[in-house]
N, C-alpha and C positions, 0 to 999 in steps of 0.2 A: 606761513610765517613761523619764525622761531620765537618762542617765549621762554621765560625763566620762572620756575615755580618759587624759588627762594632767592631772588636777586640780591637781598641784603647780605648774603654771605660773601659777596664780592668785596665788601669792606675789609675782609681779612687778608686781602692781597699784600699789604705792607707788613704783615705780622713778622716774617723772618727778619726784616730790617730793624724793626723795633726790638726784637729779642737780641739781635747783634749789638744794638746800641745800648740796651739797658743791662744786659748780663755782663759780668766781668770777663775779660779775655783770659784764655787759658795761659798760664805762665810758661815761658820758654824754658826748656830743660837743656842745660848745657852739658854736652858729653864730649869726652876726648875722642878724637878721630885721627886716623892715619891718612894723611893726604898723599894720594898717588898721582903723580904728574901725568895723567892721561889727557888726551886732547879735549875731552868734554869738560874737564875741570879748569880749563884756562879761563881767565877773567872775561874774555870776549864771548864765551859760549854759555857759561853757567847761568847768568841772570835770565837769558832768553829761555833756556830750557825750564828753569824754575817757574818763570812767569807763565809759560805755555802750559805747564803741567798743573798749575793751580787754577787757571781760568776756565778751562772747558768743563771740569766737573761742577764748577759753580754755575755755569750757564745751563748745564743739563739739569741741575737741581732746581734752578729758577723756573725752567720750562715745566718740569714735573709738578712743581707747586702750582703754577698757573693752570695746567690741565686738571689737576685735582680740584682746585676751586671751581673751575667751570663745571666739572661733574657734580660738585656739591650744590651748585645753584639749580640743578635739575633742569637742563634745557629740554624743551619739548617742541615737536613740530605740530602746529595747530592747523587742522584741515579746514576745508570749506564748510560753512554752516549747513547742517542737515535738518530737515523738518522732523519734529518729534510728534508722534501720534498721542493725542491727549483726550479724544472724545469720550472714551469709556464705553463705546457701543460695540457689541458683537453682532456681526451681520453674516448670516449664512445664506448662500445661494444654492438652490436645488433646481437642477436642470434635467429635463426629460431627455433621454438619449435612446428611447425605444424606436422600433422600426417605423412607426408612423411619422417620426420627425424627418423622414426622407422625402416627404411630400414637397414638391417644388411649387409652392403657391405664394412665394414672396419675391418681390422685384426690387433689385438694388442696381441703380445706374442702368436701367432699361434691360437688365438681364435677370432671368429667373434663377432663384437659389432655393435650396431646401430650407426647412424651418430651423434646423440646427445651425446652419451657416448664418442665417439672418440673426439668430439669437446671439451667436458669437460676435457678430458685427456690432450689435447694440450694447450688449452687456460688457464687452471689453472696455468701451469708453466709460460706462457707468462705474466699473471697478476702479479705474484710474482717478475718477473724481472723488472717490470715498476717502479723502485724506482724514486720518485720525481714527478710522474704524479698523477693527480686526475683522478680516474677511475669511470665510471658509467656503468650500465648494463641495456639494454633494451631487453625484450623478446617479440617476436611477432609471432602470428599465424593468426587467423582470426582478432584479434585486437593486437595493440601494447601497451605495458604499461611499465612504469619505474619500474624495479625490484630493482635496487640499485641506489640511487642518487650519484652524484659526491662525492668522498671521497678519502682521502689518505690511508684509511685502506684497504690495499690490501688483507689481510686475510679474511675480511668480504665479499669482492667481490668474492673471491675464494669459500668461503663456500656457499654463496647464489647461485652462479652459479651451484655448484655441487648438490644443492637441487632442481634445476629446473627439470621439467619433461615434457614430450610430452603431449600437450593438456592443459597446465596450463592456457592458455589464453582463449581458447574456445574448445568445443568438435568437431566442424567441422574442417576437414583437409584443411584449406585454409591458404593463405599467404598474409599478408598486408605489402609489402616492402615499398611502398610509405608512409604509416602512420608511419612506424618505423623511416624513415628518417625525416619526419616532426616532430615527437616527439623529436628526437635528436636535431634538429634545435631549437625547442622551449626551450629545457632545456639548450642549450648552448649559445643562442643569448644574454642573459643578463650577461654572464660571461666575466670578463675582464682578459683574459689570452693571453699569447703570441702565442699560437697555439691551434687550435681546430681540433680534428681528430675523425672520426667515422670509425670503422671497422665493416662492415656488412657481416654476414655469412648466406647463405641460400642455399637450394638445389632445389628451384623451381622457379616459376614465380609469378608475382603479380596477385592474384585472388580475393582479398578482399580489403576493405579500401576505404576511400573517396578521397585520394590523389594519383595521378599516380606517379610512381617512377621518371620519367623524370622531371615532374613539381617540385617534391620535391627536385630533384638534382639541378634544377635551383635556387630554394630558398636557398638551402645550399650554393651554390656558391656565392650568394649575401651576405651571412653572413660569408664568408671566412671559411667555414667548408669543410675540405678535407675529402673525403670518399674513403676508400680502400674496395673493394668488393671481396668476396671470394665465388666462386661456389663450393659446396662440393658434392661429390658423385662419385662412380665408373662409368667408361664408359661401362663396361660389367661385367656380373656376370653369373655363371653357376647355373641353376635352375633345380633341379631334380623333375620329376613327374612320373606318371604311364606310360607315353609314352616315357620315356627316359630323357636324359639330353639335355638342350637347352641353348643357349646363349641369354641373354636379356640385354637391356640397362636400368639400373635403374635410370639413370639421363636424361631420355628422356624429362622430363618436365622442365629441367633447362633452364632458359632464359639468356643465356650468352650474347646475344646482348645487352639486357637492362642493365645488370650488367656492361658491358664494357662502355656503354654510361654514366652511373652514375659516374663511376670513371673518365672518360675523362672530363665530365662537371665540376667536382669539383677539378681537378688537382691531383687526386689520381691514383691508379692502380688497375687493375683487375687481380685476381689470380684464378687458377683452382687447386682444391685439390681432387685428385682421390683416395688417400690412406693416411694413417697416416704419412708416410714419407714426402709426398708432403706438408701436412698440417703443419708439424713441420718446414719444410724449409720456408714456407710462413711466419710464425710468426718470424722466424729468420731474414728473409729479412725485415720485418716490424720493427724489432729492429734496423736494419741499417738505414732504411729510416727515422725513428723517434727515434733517439738515446736518451737514458736517460741521465740525467745530470751527468757529470763526476766529477765536483768539489762538493763533498757532504759536507753538513754542519751537525753539531751535536749539540744537547742541552742536558743538564742534569737536570732532574726534581728535584725540591727542596721541602722538607717537613719542615714546621716550627716546631721547638722544644721549643721555648721560653715559651709556656704556662706551661710546667712542672716545670722549676725552679721558674717561677713567682708564681705558685700555692704554692710551698713550702715556698717562702718568705712571702706570705700572711698568711699562716697557722702559721708560727713562729711569725709573727707580732701580730696575734690574741692571741697567747699564752702570749706575753708580755703585751698586753692590759688587758687580764684577770688577770694576776699577779698584775698589778698596781691597778686594781679595786677590788682586793681580791676575784676573783671568785674561785681561788684554791690556 
């Protein structure tokens, strides 16, 4: 819809008429003239020409004045209401993309998927629910790097998470949990937010990096960064081979003790996700532990429209100047 920032300026519309009525008229100057009996000077033609010549500049001037006043009222196009993030929480996601995340021990709609795909399936919905939070994304394998800086744009975080793939950090199947925590601390320590949260998801143990997980957790606690850790992977899986079917534990490398210690040190919690249902429940619990802002605020984007009527007023004014200078 169109709104006007200063609508009261419309009351100036009759100003030219008031000035014409209040100010004294310019006195007529009588001058001698030589009358030449051309056709245009005959009584039947002269009044019509004079009348036509005086009316159209007046009409052009009136239109120019109207367009100028419309521009002065500052018309704006008011867009649809958009949700304004106001929670004041910085939430960083750290997702393991090491080679072990290729293990296909998760079932979605009766089909087996690898751990990273299942993580994307659940975390994408979680990200979209975090209205009011600034969200960032860290991917870690042999190295940890910032994939998405803190942003209110949840759609971008979701898209870039879904574009992540196993081995995006390094080719070697190693895991640097400590470096991922250290990177989160580094990115969040300068932020002035009411709450800083890291959700770290992994299926293994710390096998790479320069910073140990427990040391990183101590630094995070000093910076008031709360860490929720999630250990992902099934406890057992049936594997078929030439010698028959056997049960294996695909999560044998998961270091639950360290993940529990990280959560305890920073005031968070440790969760175990053995299947998609448990992973969904964990992120639902996280929604309760770190609730989104209830009192939402909205703003409506504005687009300025005054250049259009102002341009029309200038064009019409240029026509009047051209008429006075006999350009046409």
